[in-house]
C-alpha positions in Angstrom: 102.0 81.4 142.7 102.1 77.7 141.6 104.5 76.2 139.1 103.9 72.9 137.4 106.9 70.7 138.1 107.8 67.1 137.3 106.9 64.4 139.8 110.6 63.6 140.1 111.3 67.1 141.4 108.4 66.8 143.8 109.8 63.5 145.2 113.3 65.0 145.6 112.0 68.0 147.5 109.9 65.7 149.6 112.9 63.6 150.6 114.7 66.7 151.9 111.5 67.7 153.8 111.5 64.3 155.5 115.0 65.1 156.8 113.9 68.6 157.8 116.3 70.2 155.3 115.6 73.2 153.1 115.5 72.5 149.3 114.2 74.6 146.4 113.9 74.6 142.7 116.2 77.4 141.5 117.4 79.4 138.5 116.4 78.9 134.9 113.6 76.3 135.6 111.9 78.8 137.8 112.5 81.7 135.4 111.2 79.8 132.4 108.2 78.4 134.2 107.1 81.9 135.2 107.5 83.0 131.6 105.3 80.1 130.4 108.2 78.3 128.8 109.0 74.6 129.2 112.3 74.3 131.2 115.0 72.3 129.6 116.7 71.6 132.9 115.6 71.2 136.5 118.0 72.4 139.2 117.6 72.2 143.0 119.5 73.9 145.7 119.6 72.7 149.3 121.2 73.2 152.7 122.0 69.5 152.7 125.7 68.7 152.3 126.8 66.8 149.2 127.5 63.6 151.2 124.0 63.8 152.6 122.5 64.1 149.1 124.5 61.0 148.1 123.2 59.1 151.1 119.5 60.2 150.6 119.5 59.0 147.0 121.8 56.0 147.3 119.0 53.7 145.9 118.9 55.9 142.8 121.6 56.6 140.2 123.8 59.4 141.5 126.5 61.2 139.5 129.2 63.1 141.4 129.1 66.0 138.9 131.1 68.6 140.8 131.4 67.4 144.4 134.1 69.9 145.3 131.6 72.7 144.5 128.7 70.9 146.1 127.0 69.6 143.0 125.5 66.1 142.6 123.2 64.9 139.8 120.4 62.5 140.6 118.8 60.4 137.9 115.2 59.7 138.8 112.6 58.3 136.5 114.6 59.2 133.4 115.1 62.8 134.5 118.5 64.2 135.5 118.2 66.7 138.3 121.2 68.7 139.4 121.3 69.3 143.2 123.7 71.8 144.7 124.4 72.7 148.3 123.8 76.4 149.3 127.2 78.0 149.0 129.2 81.2 149.2 131.9 81.6 146.6 135.4 82.4 147.6 137.8 84.6 145.7 137.7 84.2 141.9 141.2 83.7 140.5 140.6 83.4 136.8 137.6 85.6 136.1 135.6 82.4 135.8 135.8 80.0 138.7 136.0 80.6 142.5 139.2 79.3 144.1 137.1 77.7 146.8 133.5 77.6 148.0 132.0 77.6 151.5 128.7 75.8 152.2 126.0 77.6 154.1 122.5 77.1 155.4 121.4 80.6 154.2 119.4 80.5 151.0 119.7 84.3 150.5 123.5 84.1 150.6 123.4 81.4 148.0 121.1 83.4 145.7 123.1 86.6 146.1 126.1 85.0 144.3 124.1 84.4 141.1 124.4 86.4 137.9 121.0 88.1 137.2 117.9 88.7 139.2 115.8 86.7 136.9 118.0 83.7 137.6 118.1 84.3 141.4 114.6 83.0 142.0 113.8 79.9 144.1 110.6 77.9 144.5 109.0 75.3 146.7 105.5 74.0 146.2 104.6 74.6 149.9 106.1 78.1 150.3 106.0 79.5 146.7 108.5 81.8 145.1 111.5 83.2 147.0 112.6 86.5 145.5 115.1 88.5 147.4 116.3 90.7 144.5 113.0 91.7 142.6 113.6 89.1 139.9 109.8 88.8 139.3 109.5 92.5 138.7 112.4 92.4 136.2 110.7 89.4 134.5 107.5 91.4 134.2 109.3 94.5 132.9 111.6 92.6 130.6 114.9 93.7 132.2 118.3 92.0 132.5 119.8 93.2 135.8 122.8 91.8 137.7 122.4 90.7 141.3 124.0 93.4 143.4 127.0 95.2 141.8 127.2 94.6 138.1 131.0 95.2 137.9 131.6 92.6 140.6 129.4 90.0 138.9 131.4 90.4 135.6 134.8 90.4 137.3 133.9 87.2 139.1 132.9 85.5 135.9 133.6 87.1 132.5 131.3 84.7 130.7 128.4 86.4 132.3 128.9 89.2 129.7 128.0 86.7 127.0 125.2 85.3 129.1 123.7 88.8 129.6 123.6 89.4 125.8 122.2 85.8 125.3 119.3 86.3 127.7 118.5 89.7 126.2 118.3 88.0 122.8 116.5 84.9 123.8 114.0 86.7 126.0 113.8 90.0 124.0 114.7 91.9 127.2 116.4 95.2 127.7 119.5 95.9 129.9 119.3 97.8 133.2 121.6 100.8 132.9 124.5 99.7 135.2 124.3 96.1 133.9 124.8 97.3 130.3 127.5 99.9 131.2 129.6 97.3 133.0 129.6 95.0 130.0 131.4 97.7 127.9 133.8 98.4 130.8 134.7 94.8 131.4 134.4 93.3 127.9 138.1 92.7 127.9 137.6 89.8 130.3 136.2 87.8 127.4 139.8 87.4 126.2 140.4 85.0 129.1 137.3 82.9 128.7 137.7 79.4 127.1 136.7 79.5 123.5 134.4 76.5 123.9 132.3 78.5 126.4 132.2 81.5 124.1 131.0 79.2 121.4 128.1 77.9 123.4 126.8 81.4 124.2 127.4 82.7 120.7 125.4 79.8 119.3 122.4 80.7 121.5 122.7 84.4 120.5 122.9 83.5 116.8 120.0 81.1 116.8 117.7 83.4 118.9 114.8 85.4 117.4 116.8 88.6 118.1 120.2 87.6 116.6 120.7 90.9 114.8 120.2 92.8 118.1 122.6 90.4 119.8 125.3 91.1 117.2 124.7 94.8 117.3 124.9 94.7 121.1 128.2 92.7 121.1 129.6 95.3 118.7 128.3 98.3 120.5 129.7 97.2 123.9 133.1 96.3 122.5 132.9 92.5 123.0 133.7 91.3 119.4 137.4 92.2 119.4 138.1 89.6 122.0 136.7 86.6 120.1 135.7 87.8 116.6 138.1 90.6 115.7 137.7 90.0 112.0 134.1 91.4 112.2 135.4 94.7 113.7 136.6 95.8 110.2 133.1 95.3 108.9 131.8 98.2 110.9 133.2 101.0 108.8 133.5 99.4 105.3 130.6 100.4 103.2 129.1 97.6 101.0 126.4 99.7 99.4 125.3 103.3 100.0 124.3 103.6 103.6 125.0 100.0 104.4 128.2 98.7 106.0 129.3 95.1 105.6 128.4 94.7 109.3 124.8 96.1 109.0 124.2 93.8 105.9 125.6 90.8 107.8 123.4 91.4 110.9 120.3 91.6 108.7 121.3 88.4 106.8 121.8 86.5 110.0 118.3 87.4 111.1 116.8 86.4 107.8 118.0 82.8 107.5 116.4 79.9 109.3 117.7 79.5 112.9 120.0 76.5 112.4 123.6 77.2 113.6 125.1 76.2 110.2 123.0 78.8 108.3 123.4 81.5 111.0 127.2 81.0 111.0 127.3 81.0 107.2 125.3 84.3 107.1 127.6 85.7 109.8 130.7 84.9 107.8 129.7 85.0 104.1 131.1 88.5 103.6 133.9 88.4 106.2 136.5 88.8 103.4 135.1 92.0 101.9 136.8 94.4 104.4 140.1 92.6 103.8 140.1 92.7 100.0 137.8 95.7 99.4 138.8 98.7 97.4 137.0 101.8 96.3 136.9 102.9 92.6 135.1 105.9 91.4 133.2 106.0 94.7 132.0 102.4 94.5 133.3 99.5 96.5 135.0 96.6 94.7 135.3 93.2 96.2 136.7 91.0 93.5 137.9 87.6 94.8 136.6 88.2 98.3 134.9 84.7 98.4 138.2 82.8 98.8 139.3 85.2 101.6 135.9 84.7 103.3 136.4 80.9 103.2 139.9 81.1 104.7 138.8 83.4 107.5 135.7 81.2 108.1 138.0 78.3 108.8 140.3 80.3 111.0 137.4 81.8 113.1 135.5 78.6 113.5 138.6 76.6 114.5 139.5 79.3 117.0 136.0 79.0 118.5 136.4 75.2 118.7 133.6 74.2 116.3 133.6 70.6 115.2 135.0 69.7 111.8 131.6 68.8 110.3 130.1 72.2 111.2 133.2 74.0 109.9 133.1 72.1 106.6 129.3 72.7 106.1 129.7 76.5 106.8 132.7 76.8 104.5 130.8 75.1 101.7 128.0 77.6 102.0 130.4 80.6 102.3 132.3 79.4 99.3 129.2 78.9 97.1 127.0 81.8 98.3 127.6 83.7 95.1 127.2 80.6 92.9 124.8 81.2 90.0 121.8 79.0 90.3 119.2 79.1 87.5 115.5 78.0 87.4 116.4 75.2 85.0 116.0 71.6 86.0 119.3 70.3 84.4 121.2 73.2 86.0 119.7 72.5 89.4 120.4 68.7 89.1 124.1 69.6 88.4 124.1 71.8 91.5 122.7 68.9 93.6 125.3 66.6 92.1 128.1 69.0 93.2 126.8 69.9 96.6 124.0 67.5 97.7 120.3 68.3 98.0 120.5 69.5 101.7 123.4 71.9 100.9 121.6 73.3 97.9 118.5 73.9 100.0 120.6 75.7 102.6 122.4 77.7 99.8 119.0 78.9 98.5 118.1 80.1 102.0 121.4 81.9 102.4 121.0 83.5 99.0 117.5 84.6 99.8 118.7 86.3 103.0 121.6 87.9 101.1 119.1 89.4 98.6 116.8 90.7 101.2 119.6 92.2 103.3 121.0 94.0 100.2 117.8 95.9 99.7 118.5 96.8 96.1 116.3 97.6 93.0 116.7 94.0 91.6 115.4 92.4 94.7 111.9 91.4 93.5 113.2 89.8 90.3 115.9 87.9 92.1 113.5 86.6 94.7 111.1 85.4 92.0 113.9 83.5 90.3 115.0 82.0 93.6 111.5 80.8 94.4 111.4 79.1 91.0 114.7 77.4 91.9 113.3 76.2 95.2 110.3 74.6 93.4 112.6 72.8 90.9 114.8 71.5 93.8 111.7 70.2 95.5 110.6 68.5 92.3 114.1 66.9 91.9 113.9 65.5 95.5 110.3 64.3 95.2 111.0 62.6 91.8 114.2 60.9 93.3 116.1 62.2 90.3 119.6 60.6 90.1 122.1 63.3 91.1 124.9 61.2 92.6 127.0 58.2 91.8 125.2 56.3 94.6 121.9 56.7 92.8 123.4 55.6 89.4 122.0 52.3 88.2 125.5 50.9 87.6 128.5 50.9 90.0 132.3 50.8 89.8 132.1 47.1 90.4 130.2 46.7 87.1 132.8 48.7 85.2 135.6 46.8 86.8 134.0 43.5 85.7 134.1 44.9 82.1 137.8 45.5 82.3 138.0 49.2 83.2 140.8 49.9 85.7 141.9 52.7 88.0 141.0 56.2 86.9 139.0 54.9 84.0 136.3 53.6 86.4 135.8 57.1 87.9 136.0 58.8 84.5 133.3 56.6 82.9 131.0 56.8 86.0 131.3 60.6 85.8 130.4 60.6 82.1 127.4 58.4 82.8 126.2 60.6 85.6 126.4 63.7 83.5 124.3 61.9 80.9 121.7 61.0 83.5 121.7 64.5 85.0 120.5 65.8 81.6 118.2 62.8 80.9 117.1 61.2 84.2 115.0 58.6 82.4 118.3 57.1 81.1 119.2 55.9 84.6 118.5 52.3 83.6 121.1 49.5 84.2 121.1 48.0 80.7 121.2 51.3 78.9 124.2 52.5 81.1 126.0 49.2 80.7 125.6 49.5 76.9 127.0 53.0 77.0 129.9 51.7 79.1 130.6 48.9 76.6 130.6 51.5 73.8 133.1 53.5 75.8 135.3 50.3 76.4 135.2 49.6 72.6 136.2 53.1 71.8 139.1 53.1 74.3 140.4 49.8 73.0 140.3 50.4 69.2 
């Protein structure tokens, strides 16, 4: 079985061969190649000690990535290749990292410490695939299986729980029975994992093709309480007959485009409903839940260490997801003026997913109206209609030169923009300056 690998990897493997030392491509690059996917990263494992690796590649750029754990990164021909010495992990002290590692010349021992069989594959162009744990069979059958004892693998590194769910979602694989059972048994270990690491795996789950399955799996195997407890309340609170807030949310996540901002917005848009929800005459009431959802969104995303830009973009969509948009060009221009064209486009995608996930009798009419709004937005963008102060043909400097001061400048610019939103052909410098002069005359008489 041959794998197409970059020339840089071939050269690195050849250098080890010249020194009569074992070296193999390992892990995700082998897995993805066998699945017909283009690997994002290329990793090599070797019996060479870290100091030997540094010596062999001293003419190239070498980064001492994690020397104490045997890892060196070599930059060759623009490709970064991570090279790690065969090792045996010592005792894990924090359910995440081994206290110490021991280098070995035994490839099988190195592969036996890895998380899943599909990631415990090694490859060399001359000898082919090395598969001690039936990883190829699991790839062919679409199975996520821990290497060895599943409980031990998760106790060593609690993040492997999130990785298991991520691989199932990204690859559309099923769990082997013990691998799945141990997730539920040891899900509490997620409480001790750095929020940044949880975030990375959650992003990959949410942006996968099987995001809804991923959320359902995290819920079913009791993982959510340890990093997203707010979503727990959504399991039992009915939004509509037969649909809980959680089931609606999972559907909505899968229905928006797979950008992380939109997927997070879909995940959190109704997060306030279980908090504020009441039942009246058998029907759920959620009056004012949007503001609660915005507050919880900020709390959750800050806890998971998202950057400020992402947090603000998601909050904007959550806050406005119930905003009334109409298939009217002036109405849509005003929405663009408030939110910006990119955010309005995202909002329409979120509203579309919300409509489809609700599965109600008014769905067809709502979708028809939304499609009309999309067309109008596209027309506004293509025509370069003025929808912001930056696009206005006059500036604050022009108004200051006329004599306007302080708040007056902003007030007059806002008035001119509102005029142009309704009549975009009026966005001409001389016309707007004349309107400003009239305003100045009015204010000073």
